[in-house]
C-alpha angles and dihedrals in degrees: 000000000000127000092258091051093054090048090055092051090048089052091056092050094045115058091199091066110056128180090242126049116257117241107275122220118237109265093230090051089051091054094047099039116109118246115280115254094196104096093193090075092051095048107112090203093063116137087235091069121103115255087238093048092243097125108076125197118256090251094058097042112111117243118253118268107266115243092220137019114286118236095242096042117111091198118064111233111211120237118255095255091061093057092067091223127125117257114225120180091337093308130109115232132175119229109216118197118226114261090246121042139155088264095052089050095045093100087067092063112112092239089056089050091053092052099040104108095191093050091045089055098041092051088071092063111032119064089186095050109146143143118258135168113282102237099141133089128001094321091053092050092051091046090054091048092053091047093050090048093054096048090045090051092048090050092051093048092050089048090053090051090052103041105019109032093164092058092046095052092043089058104035107012112190094318129119097236097111137081103273100054090038089053093047091051090050092050089051093049094049091049089053088063093049099048130071118253093254092062099046095084090059090047091054090051096046095042101042100156096192091055093043093053090051088055089046093055092046091049097242102104107125105211092180092062090043092054092044092050091047092049090053093049093047095048090052091057105032135079113267090247089071094057093092092052090051092050090051089051092051094047092051093051093044094050094044092049095048096045098034090239105153092191092060091043093054091043089057091051089048090051089049092056090047091053091052090051091051093048090051090050091050091053093048093048090049089054090051092052093048098042099041098099092049092045092049093048090051095047098102096046093044096048094045090051092047096047093043088058091050092048093049092048093048095241092121124056113198101170093106091046090052091048090049091054094043091053090050089052091056093047105039108026090106099050126149110303095225091056094044090057089060096045098039112184090351094066094107092050095050093045089055094040094052088057095042090062094052116109090236088063093059092112093055117098113245108236116259091238087070093056092122092046097047095107092047091051092050090047092052090048090053093048092050090050090053090049094049094047091049088051089053091050092051091046088054090050092052091051093049092047090055091046090050092053092049095048091051092055123095095253089061097041092109090052091053091055092059101026093115091062104026097048091053089059095052108118112239090233091064094059115088129157093185092082123067121242118245115265094023133092118262113276113252131180126181145132123275111277122244112273096026123127091251098051137071132184089263101026121147128226098330131200112286113259096236091077108110107225090207092062096070097176093050091045094052091046092052091046091052092049091049091052092047091052091050090050091054090049093051094045094050113110116250114260134194089274139005094254092055090050092054094046089053094054097036094098091051090048091052092049092049092050092048093052090061095053137066094225118138112282093228090067095066095094090050092048092051091050094048094047093049089050092051105043114091091353112127088184093064122094097228094048093050089049095051094043093051090047091051093047092054092050092046092050092050092049090044092056089055092050095047091049088054097043108036097083095050127107120242097266093041090050090051092050095047095046099043105025097077092052090073093050118096115242131204101240127176091214124037112234143137113297089233093064108077126091091235090054093047091049090052093049092046093047090053092051094045097047093051091045092053094048091053102039107029094079091043103044120350103057112088119274093007092095093060090062094046102049 
């Protein structure tokens, strides 16, 4: 029995829901009529009321919306046309589009993929690039709200059709301007994009929305058969992994139709639309996998053509980008010869780029020519900030370790006896871990060098090189500390920016470092203060020292990577730069693959080489910029 049949049976059992609409009183007469004296009509417990309370008495029914301002009204009521809503049988109704339509999925069409400049650029860098539903952030929240609104409206409209047929037909009549027919049309349109041309005729015959709505109003629409037919069609065109979702959809619709449970019925339709979205995503991701080599090979030609059109139309202003490169030419043209041999004609670009990704350059505007690499540059900058701050933490640990050894010796015995009081009076300005203590080797902190046993071409933050492998106990202790600091960093909640995140966890970092040393306990407040004043602070001496050291090492590693990559074709460059990231590495310290200096150099070399191939003929080669401004 269909939904309409059960509604008809319910109408026979319930006197308040008749098969034919009751005569309706003129709205103006309702407003001007005197109050009813017969209390029986106003009794909410009358036997004429609907069991669900959906059939209101004439006295409580709201008057119709006036089509023009009333003479006695102080507030002007706009006419219907100004509301921008369709008028059906004298009532205003809002047509809500389904949350997933052919239009919202249009960006997944293969032609849109071919002409999407951001996707065409990103496909060079991300082996796992794929489409997925947007459920995160503000856009995801709004998308969910729109979805909930549509399904709630559909449920309410079906409920009106079942329990208050008069209200339903007064609002919608026999038209298609309500959620169910709009949803069915959307399902048909999406299926058109998923099926080959030869099958679309059968789809149009089996999913004739006009005929289905006639059957719905006559109470003979068989939703069980509709769901069964759709499930067979979907399974014949989808990946096997979607079969379970399709079965869930069919079971919801079947159970809802047989029991009259509108919630299950709506849930089944919701699942159906979700299955269609997943199928569309599967097809788009399959296209990306198959077309990736061709898209990568065509990257330079496509982007030059795209940016030339934007330059000629005035939609892209590259004057600041040209100025950025010309300033770099003046500053870095006479760089170290050994590095220039690796960079070749790109040495100015990479000298400037290696400084652009430093955290101290956060206030500099990223040139417009890097618009498609903006997120990658910010990610590199965040990784470098983490690396520098961890260097500072380990430098502090080394200083405190030396201080602990000195204070435990005989010449500092008197200091130990009064450390709890004397150390608390040490002015914070006298504490500095940038200078080496007398009698000890200079403090040094750096990443593992290429080719060492603790490094790999794509290693993450590796164990600092000052650890003596012969001192096993000290080495294990330092390794454990490093791992604990990384754990604190990974567990820290995300903040508005990376600097705020580090400032929030600095006290915990200082305490963790202090636990691994034998330094006087009274120094803990001073250590916390100094660490907070050093992390993410380009104006501090230790931070500047560690950032400069990191930049030199990054530039040297970058020269090696560019020398290796610059002669490769597009697909070969993609394979060399991204292939090793999926390979497991034997690392002394577990950490994110994007943390190590070798990894950062590889990523930056990939970005810079592609950037040069696109923009050098357009802007950077002499005299070309004058024609492009």
